[in-house]
C-alpha positions as CSV (number, residue, x, y, z in Angstrom):
1,M,-0.3,0.3,0.0
2,I,1.4,3.4,-1.2
3,G,2.7,5.4,2.0
4,D,3.9,2.5,3.7
5,S,8.0,2.5,2.9
6,R,7.7,6.3,5.0
7,E,10.5,7.3,7.3
8,N,8.2,9.0,9.3
9,D,4.9,10.4,8.8
10,D,6.3,13.6,7.3
11,M,8.3,12.1,4.7
12,A,6.4,10.9,0.8
13,K,8.1,9.7,-1.7
14,V,7.1,12.4,-4.5
15,A,7.7,13.0,-8.4
16,F,8.1,16.3,-9.8
17,L,7.8,16.7,-13.4
18,G,9.1,19.9,-15.3
19,L,12.0,22.0,-14.0
20,G,11.5,25.2,-16.0
21,V,11.1,28.6,-13.8
22,M,9.2,27.8,-12.0
23,G,9.2,24.2,-11.3
24,Y,12.9,24.1,-11.3
25,P,12.7,26.0,-7.3
26,M,9.8,24.5,-6.1
27,A,11.3,20.3,-6.4
28,G,14.1,22.4,-4.0
29,Y,11.6,22.7,-1.5
30,L,9.6,19.4,-1.9
31,V,13.5,18.5,-0.6
32,K,13.9,20.9,2.0
33,A,10.7,19.6,3.5
34,G,12.5,16.4,3.6
35,H,10.6,15.1,1.1
36,E,12.4,12.3,-1.1
37,V,12.0,13.5,-5.1
38,T,12.4,12.1,-8.2
39,V,12.4,14.8,-10.8
40,Y,11.6,14.6,-14.9
41,N,12.2,17.2,-17.1
42,R,12.6,17.0,-21.0
43,T,16.0,17.9,-21.1
44,A,18.1,15.5,-19.1
45,A,21.3,18.0,-18.4
46,K,18.6,20.3,-16.5
47,A,17.6,17.5,-14.6
48,D,21.1,16.6,-13.6
49,K,22.5,20.0,-12.7
50,W,18.9,20.1,-10.2
51,V,20.5,16.4,-8.7
52,S,23.5,17.9,-8.1
53,E,22.4,20.8,-6.2
54,N,19.6,19.4,-4.7
55,G,20.2,16.0,-4.1
56,G,17.7,13.0,-4.7
57,A,17.4,11.8,-8.2
58,W,16.1,11.9,-11.8
59,A,14.8,9.0,-14.2
60,P,14.6,10.0,-18.3
61,T,10.8,9.3,-18.6
62,P,7.2,10.5,-16.2
63,R,7.0,7.3,-16.4
64,E,9.5,5.9,-13.9
65,A,9.7,9.6,-12.3
66,A,6.6,8.2,-10.9
67,Q,6.8,4.9,-9.7
68,G,5.7,4.3,-6.0
69,A,5.9,7.7,-5.6
70,E,2.6,9.0,-3.5
71,F,2.3,12.2,-5.4
72,V,3.5,13.4,-8.6
73,M,3.8,17.3,-9.3
74,A,3.8,18.7,-12.4
75,C,4.6,22.0,-13.7
76,V,5.2,22.3,-18.0
77,G,4.2,24.6,-20.6
78,N,0.4,23.9,-22.3
79,D,-2.4,21.9,-22.6
80,D,0.1,19.4,-25.3
81,D,2.5,19.3,-22.7
82,L,0.9,18.3,-20.0
83,R,-1.0,14.9,-21.6
84,S,2.2,14.2,-23.1
85,V,3.9,13.5,-19.4
86,C,0.5,12.0,-18.2
87,L,-0.8,9.8,-21.0
88,G,0.9,7.0,-22.9
89,E,3.0,4.5,-22.3
90,D,5.8,6.4,-20.7
91,G,3.1,8.9,-18.9
92,A,3.1,9.0,-15.5
93,F,0.0,7.7,-14.7
94,A,1.1,4.5,-16.4
95,G,3.5,4.5,-13.9
96,M,1.3,5.5,-10.8
97,D,-0.4,3.2,-8.2
98,A,-3.6,3.5,-7.1
99,G,-4.6,5.5,-4.5
100,A,-1.6,8.6,-5.5
101,T,-2.1,11.7,-6.0
102,F,-1.2,14.0,-9.1
103,V,-1.0,17.7,-8.8
104,D,-0.9,19.9,-11.8
105,H,0.6,23.1,-11.1
106,T,0.5,24.3,-14.9
107,T,-1.7,26.7,-16.1
108,V,-3.9,25.1,-19.0
109,S,-7.8,24.6,-20.0
110,A,-10.1,23.6,-17.5
111,E,-11.2,21.2,-20.7
112,V,-7.8,19.1,-20.6
113,T,-8.3,19.5,-16.6
114,R,-11.1,17.3,-16.8
115,E,-9.8,15.0,-19.5
116,L,-7.0,14.1,-17.6
117,F,-8.9,14.1,-14.1
118,A,-11.5,11.4,-15.6
119,A,-8.1,9.6,-16.9
120,A,-6.2,9.3,-13.5
121,A,-9.9,8.2,-12.2
122,D,-10.0,5.0,-14.1
123,K,-6.7,4.2,-12.9
124,G,-7.7,4.8,-9.1
125,V,-5.5,7.6,-9.4
126,A,-6.5,11.4,-7.3
127,F,-6.3,14.5,-10.0
128,V,-6.1,18.2,-8.2
129,D,-5.7,21.1,-11.0
130,A,-3.3,24.1,-8.9
131,P,-2.2,26.6,-10.6
132,V,-0.3,28.7,-9.0
133,S,0.5,33.0,-9.2
134,G,3.5,34.2,-8.0
135,G,5.6,34.2,-10.8
136,Q,9.7,33.2,-11.2
137,A,10.2,35.3,-7.5
138,G,7.5,33.4,-5.6
139,A,8.8,29.7,-6.7
140,E,12.3,30.7,-5.8
141,N,11.1,32.2,-2.6
142,G,8.9,29.4,-1.3
143,Q,5.6,32.0,-1.4
144,L,3.3,30.8,-4.9
145,V,-0.5,31.5,-4.5
146,V,-2.0,28.1,-5.6
147,M,-5.7,28.4,-6.4
148,C,-7.0,24.1,-6.5
149,G,-9.8,22.3,-8.1
150,G,-11.1,18.8,-7.2
151,E,-12.4,16.4,-4.9
152,E,-12.0,17.1,-1.4
153,D,-10.2,14.3,0.3
154,A,-7.9,14.6,-2.7
155,Y,-7.1,18.3,-2.2
156,A,-6.8,17.6,1.7
157,K,-4.1,14.6,0.8
158,A,-1.8,17.3,-1.9
159,E,-2.2,20.5,0.6
160,P,0.5,19.8,3.1
161,M,3.1,18.8,0.0
162,I,2.2,22.3,-1.6
163,D,2.1,23.7,1.5
164,A,6.1,23.5,0.7
165,Y,6.1,26.2,-1.6
166,S,3.2,28.4,-1.3
167,K,2.2,31.1,1.2
168,L,-1.5,30.9,0.8
169,C,-3.5,27.4,-0.9
170,K,-6.9,27.2,-1.4
171,R,-9.4,25.0,-2.9
172,L,-12.1,26.6,-5.1
173,G,-14.1,23.5,-6.3
174,D,-14.4,20.5,-8.0
175,S,-11.9,19.5,-11.1
176,G,-10.9,22.2,-13.1
177,A,-12.1,25.1,-10.5
178,G,-8.3,25.9,-9.9
179,Q,-7.7,26.8,-14.0
180,L,-11.0,29.0,-13.5
181,C,-9.9,30.6,-11.2
182,K,-6.2,31.3,-12.5
183,M,-7.7,32.0,-15.5
184,V,-9.2,35.2,-13.3
185,N,-6.1,36.0,-12.4
186,Q,-4.8,36.5,-15.7
187,I,-7.9,38.1,-16.3
188,C,-7.4,40.7,-13.3
189,I,-3.5,41.1,-14.3
190,A,-3.9,42.1,-17.8
191,G,-6.0,44.9,-16.9
192,L,-3.7,46.1,-13.7
193,V,-0.3,46.1,-16.4
194,Q,-1.9,48.0,-18.9
195,G,-3.4,50.1,-16.6
196,L,-0.2,50.7,-14.5
197,S,1.9,50.7,-18.3
198,E,-1.0,53.7,-19.0
199,G,0.0,55.6,-15.4
200,L,3.8,55.5,-15.8
201,H,4.0,56.3,-20.0
202,F,1.5,59.1,-18.9
203,A,3.8,60.2,-15.7
204,E,6.5,60.4,-17.7
205,K,4.7,62.2,-20.7
206,A,3.3,64.8,-18.1
207,G,7.4,65.1,-16.7
208,L,7.3,63.7,-13.5
209,D,8.8,60.9,-11.0
210,G,7.6,57.7,-12.7
211,R,9.0,56.0,-9.3
212,A,7.8,59.0,-6.7
213,V,4.4,59.1,-8.7
214,V,4.0,55.4,-7.2
215,E,5.2,56.2,-3.9
216,V,2.9,58.2,-3.5
217,I,-0.1,56.4,-4.7
218,G,0.5,53.0,-4.1
219,G,-0.4,53.6,-0.7
220,G,-3.5,54.7,-2.1
221,A,-6.6,52.9,-3.8
222,A,-4.4,52.5,-6.9
223,G,-1.9,50.1,-5.3
224,S,-1.2,46.5,-6.0
225,W,1.8,44.1,-6.3
226,Q,2.4,44.7,-9.8
227,M,3.2,48.5,-8.9
228,V,5.0,47.5,-6.0
229,N,7.2,44.9,-7.5
230,R,7.8,46.4,-11.0
231,V,7.9,49.9,-11.0
232,D,11.9,50.4,-11.2
233,T,12.0,47.8,-13.8
234,M,9.3,49.4,-15.7
235,V,11.3,52.3,-15.4
236,D,14.5,51.3,-16.5
237,G,13.2,50.4,-19.1
238,K,14.5,46.6,-18.5
239,F,11.5,43.8,-19.0
240,D,12.9,40.5,-17.9
241,H,11.7,40.0,-14.7
242,G,8.8,37.6,-13.9
243,F,6.5,36.0,-16.7
244,A,7.0,36.1,-19.9
245,T,4.8,37.5,-22.9
246,D,4.4,34.7,-24.9
247,W,2.8,32.5,-21.6
248,M,0.8,35.5,-21.0
249,R,-0.5,35.4,-24.2
250,K,-0.8,31.3,-23.8
251,D,-3.1,31.9,-20.9
252,L,-4.9,35.2,-22.4
253,A,-6.7,32.6,-25.1
254,I,-7.5,30.0,-22.5
255,C,-9.0,32.7,-20.9
256,L,-10.5,34.7,-23.6
257,K,-12.1,30.9,-25.4
258,T,-13.2,29.9,-22.3
259,A,-15.2,33.4,-21.9
260,E,-16.7,32.5,-25.5
261,E,-17.7,28.8,-24.3
262,V,-19.3,30.9,-20.6
263,Q,-20.7,33.6,-22.2
264,A,-18.6,36.3,-20.6
265,S,-17.7,39.5,-21.7
266,L,-14.2,40.6,-21.5
267,P,-13.6,43.2,-23.6
268,V,-10.2,44.8,-21.9
269,T,-8.4,41.2,-21.9
270,A,-9.5,40.8,-25.2
271,L,-7.6,44.4,-26.4
272,V,-4.9,43.6,-24.1
273,D,-3.9,40.4,-25.2
274,Q,-3.5,42.2,-28.6
275,F,-1.1,44.9,-27.4
276,Y,1.0,41.3,-25.9
277,K,0.7,40.7,-29.4
278,D,2.5,44.0,-30.8
279,V,5.3,43.2,-28.0
280,Q,5.9,40.1,-29.7
281,K,6.2,41.8,-32.8
282,M,9.0,44.2,-31.5
283,G,11.1,40.8,-30.0
284,G,9.5,40.7,-26.9
285,G,7.8,37.6,-26.7
286,R,10.6,36.7,-23.6
287,W,10.2,40.0,-21.9
288,D,8.1,40.0,-18.6
289,T,4.3,41.3,-18.7
290,S,5.2,44.9,-17.5
291,S,6.4,45.1,-21.2
292,L,3.0,47.0,-22.2
293,L,5.3,49.8,-20.8
294,A,7.8,49.4,-24.0
295,R,4.8,49.4,-26.5
296,L,3.4,52.6,-25.2
297,R,6.8,54.3,-25.7
298,K,7.4,53.1,-29.0
299,L,4.3,54.4,-30.3
300,D,5.8,58.0,-29.6
C-alpha cells in the first residue's frame, strides 16, 4: 500500500515533472521539506543539474519518475505538454499506483484538466488541478499562491505537500475550478499591467518622476502587487523579470476561449491580448508582462 515505506509521517515519496523557471525551485522546496524527490525534465542535463544541487534522483521518463510515488507534481508548458507527461506508455499515469495523487501546477484549460481527471480516475489515481500565481520570484522564495480544484479528500492529501512552496493554498471547487480561478487571475493582471503602463507613460510625458508618483499613489486605492514589484524595472526599461509575454498570451487565449464558452464578456482582456501581440512583434516574446510600457513608448 502506498505510504507504508515512509520513514516518518512527514516524509513522502514524490515525483516532480518539469524543471522550468517555476518547477526547478518548487521541486527544491520539496527536498527542503524532507521529502524523497525524483524529477523528470525533457532536457536531461537540467534534471542532472537539479540533482547535483538538491539531491534526490532523476528519471528518463515520467513513468519511471512516478513509479512508487505517493504524489506526482507537474509544472510544464501547455495542454499538449501536460498530456504528454501524463498519458501514453511512458506517461506518469502508467507508472502511478492506485491511491496516489497527481497535482498539476501547469496553467492549462479546464477542458484538459477534466479530461485528465477522468483518465486518472480510471486508474484509481486522484487528480488535483493547482495552477500557481506569484511568478518566478514567488517560486524561488517559496511564496506562491495556489488555486485548486478536485475532490475534497484529494485536496486534503495534497495541501501539505503544496505548503512546501506556497504562502496560500485554497480549494475552489471540483475538477477544473483551480484553472478557472487562474483565468480570473490572468484577466485581472492583464488589466492591471496595462493600467500601470498607461499611468507611468502618462507620468513620463507629463514630466513627472514615475518612481515618486508610485511611492505616493501606491499607498492608496491604486496600489497593487504589480506597482510595488515592477515600477523600478519598468521605469528603467528592463523587462527581463518574471512571467514572459509568450506565456501570458498562451494564458489569455485560454481565458478568451473559455469566456466564449461561458458567455462572459472580456473586452479589456481581448484588447490587452492584442497589445501583447504587438510586444511579440517588437521581439519581446520573452520580455515579462510589464513590457506593455515598452509598446507605449514605441508609439511615441
